[in-house]
C-alpha positions in Angstrom: 0.0 0.0 0.0 1.3 3.4 -1.0 1.9 6.1 1.7 -1.0 8.6 2.1 -0.5 12.3 1.9 -1.3 12.5 5.6 1.5 10.1 6.4 4.0 11.8 4.2 3.1 15.3 5.6 3.3 14.0 9.2 6.7 12.4 8.6 8.0 15.5 7.0 6.7 17.7 9.9 8.7 15.6 12.3 11.8 16.2 10.2 11.2 20.0 10.5 11.1 19.9 14.3 14.0 17.4 14.6 16.4 19.5 12.5 15.4 22.7 14.0 16.7 21.3 17.3 19.8 19.8 15.8 20.8 22.9 13.9 20.3 25.1 17.0 22.8 22.9 18.9 25.2 22.2 16.0 25.6 25.9 15.0 25.1 27.8 18.2 26.2 25.8 21.3 29.9 26.8 20.7 28.9 30.4 20.2 26.6 30.5 23.3 29.1 29.0 25.7 32.3 30.5 24.3 31.3 34.0 23.1 28.3 34.7 25.4 29.0 32.7 28.6 32.8 33.0 28.5 33.9 29.4 28.5 37.3 29.0 26.7 37.2 27.8 23.1 39.5 24.9 23.8 37.4 23.7 26.8 34.3 23.7 24.6 36.1 21.9 21.8 37.2 19.2 24.2 33.6 18.9 25.7 32.1 18.5 22.2 34.7 15.8 21.2 34.2 13.8 24.5 30.5 13.8 23.9 31.1 12.3 20.4 33.4 9.6 21.8 30.6 8.7 24.2 28.2 8.6 21.3 30.4 6.0 19.6 29.1 3.5 22.2 25.7 5.0 22.9 24.4 5.3 19.3 25.0 1.7 18.1 23.6 0.3 21.3 20.5 2.4 20.9 20.1 0.9 17.4 20.1 -2.6 19.0 17.6 -1.5 21.6 15.2 -0.3 18.9 15.6 -3.5 16.9 14.7 -5.5 20.0 11.6 -3.4 20.9 8.3 -5.0 20.4 5.1 -3.2 21.4 1.6 -2.8 20.0 2.7 0.7 18.8 5.6 -0.8 16.9 9.3 -0.7 17.5 10.0 2.9 16.5 7.2 5.2 17.7 7.6 4.6 21.5 11.3 5.6 21.4 10.7 8.4 19.0 8.2 10.1 21.5 10.3 9.4 24.6 13.5 10.7 23.1 11.8 13.8 21.8 10.3 14.8 25.2 13.6 14.2 26.9 15.7 16.0 24.3 13.4 19.0 24.3 13.9 19.4 28.1 17.7 19.1 27.8 17.8 21.6 24.9 16.2 24.2 27.1 18.5 23.5 30.0 21.6 23.6 27.7 20.8 27.1 26.6 19.8 28.2 30.1 23.1 28.2 31.9 22.6 29.8 35.4 24.2 33.2 35.5 25.7 32.5 38.9 27.9 29.7 37.4 31.4 30.5 36.2 34.8 28.9 35.8 34.8 25.1 36.4 31.1 25.1 37.4 30.1 26.5 34.0 32.3 24.1 32.1 30.8 21.2 34.1 27.3 22.4 33.3 28.1 22.7 29.6 29.6 19.2 29.5 26.7 17.5 31.4 23.9 19.1 29.4 25.6 18.6 26.0 26.3 15.0 26.7 22.8 14.4 27.8 21.5 16.3 24.8 23.4 13.9 22.5 22.1 10.8 24.4 18.5 11.9 24.2 18.8 13.0 20.5 20.0 9.5 19.7 16.9 8.0 21.4 14.8 10.0 19.0 16.8 10.2 15.8 17.6 6.5 15.2 14.0 5.3 15.2 13.0 8.3 13.1 15.3 7.6 10.2 14.9 3.8 10.6 11.3 4.2 9.5 12.3 4.9 5.9 13.2 1.4 4.9 10.5 0.1 7.3 7.8 2.1 5.4 9.0 1.4 1.9 10.2 -1.5 -0.3 12.9 0.3 -2.2 12.9 2.1 -5.5 11.0 5.4 -6.2 8.8 5.2 -3.2 11.8 5.1 -0.8 13.6 7.8 -2.8 10.6 10.1 -2.8 10.0 9.7 1.0 13.7 10.3 1.6 13.6 13.4 -0.5 10.5 14.6 1.3 12.0 14.0 4.7 15.4 15.6 3.9 13.6 18.5 2.3 11.5 19.0 5.4 14.6 18.7 7.5 16.3 21.3 5.3 13.4 23.6 6.0 13.9 23.1 9.8 17.6 23.8 9.5 17.0 26.8 7.3 14.5 28.3 9.6 17.0 28.1 12.5 19.7 29.6 10.3 17.4 32.4 9.3 15.6 33.4 12.5 17.9 32.6 15.4 19.9 35.8 15.8 16.9 38.1 15.1 14.8 36.1 17.5 17.5 36.0 20.2 18.0 39.8 20.0 14.2 40.4 20.1 13.4 38.0 22.9 16.4 39.1 25.1 16.0 42.8 24.4 19.6 42.9 23.2 20.8 40.4 25.9 21.9 37.4 23.9 22.1 35.1 27.0 18.4 35.8 27.9 17.4 35.6 24.2 18.9 32.2 23.7 17.1 30.8 26.8 13.6 31.8 25.5 14.3 31.0 21.9 15.4 27.4 23.0 12.2 27.0 24.9 10.1 28.0 21.9 12.0 25.5 19.7 11.7 22.8 22.3 7.9 23.1 22.4 7.5 23.1 18.6 9.8 20.0 18.5 7.4 18.1 20.8 4.3 19.2 18.9 5.8 18.2 15.5 7.1 14.8 16.5 3.8 14.2 18.3 2.0 14.6 15.0 4.4 12.1 13.4 3.8 9.5 16.1 0.0 9.9 15.8 -0.1 9.4 12.0 2.7 7.1 11.1 2.7 3.3 11.4 5.2 0.7 10.3 4.2 -1.2 7.2 7.1 -3.4 5.9 9.5 -4.0 8.7 10.9 -7.5 8.3 10.3 -9.7 11.4 13.8 -11.0 12.2 15.8 -12.0 15.3 17.4 -8.9 16.8 21.1 -8.7 16.6 23.5 -8.7 19.5 26.0 -5.9 19.8 28.7 -8.2 18.4 26.6 -9.2 15.5 25.7 -5.6 14.8 29.3 -4.5 14.4 30.0 -7.6 12.3 27.1 -6.7 10.0 28.3 -3.1 9.7 31.8 -4.1 8.8 30.6 -6.7 6.3 28.4 -4.0 4.7 31.1 -2.3 2.8 28.6 0.0 1.0 27.2 1.3 4.4 30.7 2.0 5.6 31.6 3.9 2.4 28.5 6.1 2.8 29.1 6.6 6.5 32.7 7.8 6.0 31.5 10.1 3.2 28.8 11.6 5.4 31.4 12.3 8.1 33.7 14.2 5.7 30.9 16.2 4.1 29.3 17.2 7.4 32.7 18.1 8.9 33.2 20.5 6.0 29.8 22.0 6.4 29.9 22.3 10.2 33.3 24.0 10.2 31.9 26.7 8.1 28.6 27.0 10.0 30.4 27.2 13.4 32.8 30.0 12.1 30.5 32.0 9.8 29.0 33.9 12.8 32.5 34.9 13.9 33.3 36.0 10.4 30.4 38.4 10.4 31.0 39.5 14.0 34.7 40.1 14.0 35.7 40.3 10.3 32.7 41.8 8.4 31.9 43.8 11.5 29.8 46.9 11.9 27.2 47.9 14.4 24.6 45.7 12.8 26.7 42.7 12.0 23.9 40.3 13.0 21.6 41.9 10.4 24.1 41.1 7.6 24.6 37.6 9.1 20.8 37.1 9.2 20.4 38.3 5.6 23.1 36.0 4.4 21.6 33.0 6.2 18.1 33.9 5.0 19.4 33.7 1.4 21.4 30.5 2.2 18.5 28.8 3.9 16.1 29.6 1.1 18.6 28.3 -1.4 19.1 25.0 0.5 15.3 24.5 0.6 15.0 25.2 -3.1 17.9 22.8 -3.8 16.1 20.0 -1.9 12.6 20.6 -3.2 13.2 22.0 -6.7 16.8 21.6 -7.9 17.3 18.0 -7.0 13.9 16.8 -8.5 14.7 18.8 -11.6 18.2 17.3 -12.0 16.8 13.9 -11.2 14.9 14.0 -14.5 18.1 14.2 -16.5 20.8 12.5 -14.3 21.1 9.5 -12.0 21.7 10.0 -8.3 25.5 9.4 -8.5 25.9 12.0 -11.3 24.0 14.6 -9.2 26.3 13.7 -6.3 29.4 14.7 -8.3 27.7 17.8 -9.6 26.9 18.9 -6.0 30.5 18.3 -5.0 31.8 20.5 -7.8 29.4 23.3 -6.8 30.5 23.1 -3.1 34.2 23.3 -3.9 33.7 26.1 -6.4 31.6 28.0 -3.7 34.4 27.7 -1.1 37.0 28.9 -3.6 34.9 31.9 -4.5 34.3 32.6 -0.8 38.1 32.5 -0.1 38.8 35.0 -2.9 36.0 37.4 -1.8 37.0 37.2 1.9 40.5 38.5 1.1 39.3 41.4 -1.0 38.2 43.3 2.2 34.9 43.9 0.6 31.9 45.0 2.7 29.0 44.2 0.5 27.1 41.2 1.9 25.3 40.7 -1.5 28.6 39.6 -3.1 28.7 36.7 -0.5 25.4 35.4 -2.1 27.5 34.1 -5.0 29.5 31.5 -3.0 26.5 31.2 -0.6 24.3 29.9 -3.5 26.8 27.3 -4.6 27.6 26.0 -1.1 24.0 26.0 0.3 22.5 24.5 -2.9 25.2 21.7 -2.9 24.6 21.0 0.8 20.9 20.7 0.3 21.3 18.1 -2.5 24.1 16.2 -0.8 21.9 15.9 2.3 19.1 14.2 0.3 21.5 12.0 -1.6 23.5 10.6 1.3 20.3 9.6 3.0 19.1 7.8 -0.2 22.4 6.1 -0.5 22.4 5.0 3.2 18.8 3.6 2.8 19.9 1.7 -0.2 22.7 0.0 1.8 19.9 -1.6 4.0 18.8 -3.6 1.0 22.4 -4.4 0.1 23.0 -5.7 3.6 19.9 -7.9 3.5 21.0 -9.5 0.2 24.6 -9.9 1.2 24.3 -10.8 4.9 20.7 -12.1 5.1 19.9 -9.5 7.7 17.8 -6.4 7.3 19.2 -4.1 10.0 17.6 -0.7 9.3 18.0 0.5 12.9 21.7 -0.6 13.0 22.5 1.1 9.7 20.7 4.3 10.6 22.3 4.4 14.1 25.5 4.9 12.3 24.1 8.0 10.5 23.1 9.5 13.8 26.5 8.8 15.2 28.5 10.1 12.3 26.5 13.3 11.9 27.2 14.1 15.6 30.8 12.9 15.2 31.2 15.4 12.4 29.8 18.2 14.4 32.1 17.4 17.3 35.2 17.3 15.0 34.1 20.5 13.3 33.5 22.3 16.7 37.0 21.2 17.8 38.6 22.6 14.6 36.6 25.8 15.1 37.6 26.0 18.7 41.3 25.6 18.0 40.9 28.3 15.2 39.3 30.7 17.7 41.9 30.1 20.3 44.9 30.4 17.9 43.4 33.5 16.2 42.6 35.0 19.7 39.0 35.6 18.9 37.6 35.5 22.4 34.4 36.5 24.2 33.6 40.2 23.6 29.9 40.5 24.0 30.0 44.0 25.5 31.6 45.3 22.3 30.0 42.9 19.9 28.5 45.7 17.7 32.0 47.1 17.0 34.1 44.1 17.4 37.2 43.8 15.2 40.3 41.6 15.1 43.9 41.8 14.1 44.7 41.1 10.4 46.5 37.8 11.2 43.5 36.6 13.3 41.1 37.4 10.5 43.3 35.7 7.9 43.4 32.5 10.0 39.6 32.6 10.4 39.1 33.0 6.6 41.4 30.2 5.7 40.0 27.8 8.3 36.4 28.2 7.2 37.3 27.7 3.5 40.4 25.5 3.0 39.5 22.9 5.6 36.1 22.3 4.0 37.6 22.1 0.5 40.1 19.4 1.7 37.4 17.4 3.4 35.1 17.5 0.3 37.9 16.4 -2.0 38.7 13.4 0.2 35.0 12.5 0.4 34.5 12.5 -3.4 37.6 10.5 -4.0 36.5 7.8 -1.4 33.0 7.7 -2.7 34.2 7.3 -6.3 36.4 4.4 -5.3 34.0 2.5 -3.0 30.4 3.1 -3.7 28.8 0.6 -6.2 25.0 1.0 -5.7 23.9 2.6 -9.0 20.2 3.1 -9.7 20.2 -0.1 -11.7 21.9 -2.1 -8.9 19.3 -0.8 -6.4 16.5 -2.0 -8.6 18.2 -5.4 -8.9 18.5 -5.6 -5.1 14.8 -4.7 -4.6 13.8 -7.4 -7.0 16.0 -10.0 -5.3 14.5 -9.2 -1.9 10.9 -9.4 -3.3 11.8 -12.8 -4.8 13.2 -14.1 -1.5 10.2 -12.9 0.5 7.8 -14.6 -1.9 9.7 -17.9 -1.6 9.7 -17.5 2.2 5.9 -16.9 2.2 5.3 -20.0 -0.1 7.4 -22.2 2.2 5.5 -21.1 5.2 2.1 -22.0 3.7 
């Protein structure tokens, strides 16, 4: 049975809320604690990396827990709802650091809340993405649902990119610390409402009833699924590149671009970028899909991203002050990121079918637990790189003089090079690895789907 419009809309709405929360954490937690609260950049980088190491154990185990779950509501929805409520609470606490805390106490508060945020996000994120292969049987239906979900997620990310600083300034009356607290509360409430809608309207349809894997079997299955591992490493490299830029771009506008209304230019740039990313997911990708296969679009997107970063590097060193010129690299980078986000999820979903044919196990929760882990791993690595950049470039907390902040020429040069050359290197390595390792063309995916249908039909006949 095909998915109804109500089911598709409800699933997409959940993606909007989920990625609003993720983008708020990924793009602003470093800025909040380092530039607003005064925690050292290196301390924040270490905290973010420790949290990701912890997730290395937490995320795959959560995949096993989901796989073992059996309730009358299915295996996914109970954890989706529980994780959402817990994550919303922690999100609010994470951006509500008590003003009385400072020094070691503030560092400890940041560490505990961020680690708990990662844990609770895992509880929600793994079952959410595991629903894709559980709802579909491969081919166009899966690709269309993936595109819809990733497009909706892109809307959520773009909304945070667009409205955060304006909202923070308005809600806090110019006090960023107060503004982030109330903005986080609003996002947390919307998150619960959106995922609640998903849980009410979505039900599993095609999950294969199999024995749940042990932790050892899970890791064996992952390492045997060479296509899943290739996609996972590619996702890490892509997201590291993107998150390095997203973590540093606010500092670029604040300390390099400067001016009394730096956040207005920052918001304008992000508004354009967010709109471009949404259009890339909802319009550019479907349009290109009519003429090219998914792998060809993947290479086109990589070329756009690298070109965008090169243009950004050139413009950054011209000492220009016109934000509209930044729209040129912004278009290339944001559009490429939008399409790459859709494509990597499609590729990862395809590896579930590949694993079932190759290993005789359909481990959707296990495979998608890796996506959750690697995305958070990438954000941790990117935050560490950004933190080291801020420390080396001596771009420290200066909230009282934020409107007129400026930095030494050497510091600005280091910032510009970190936010462009590091992403270019990461993207080039990613495209080389993908070209060498990924084998699941559109034709191969159709063959795998046909093979699975044949196996299931034989199994049903044998059980009669």
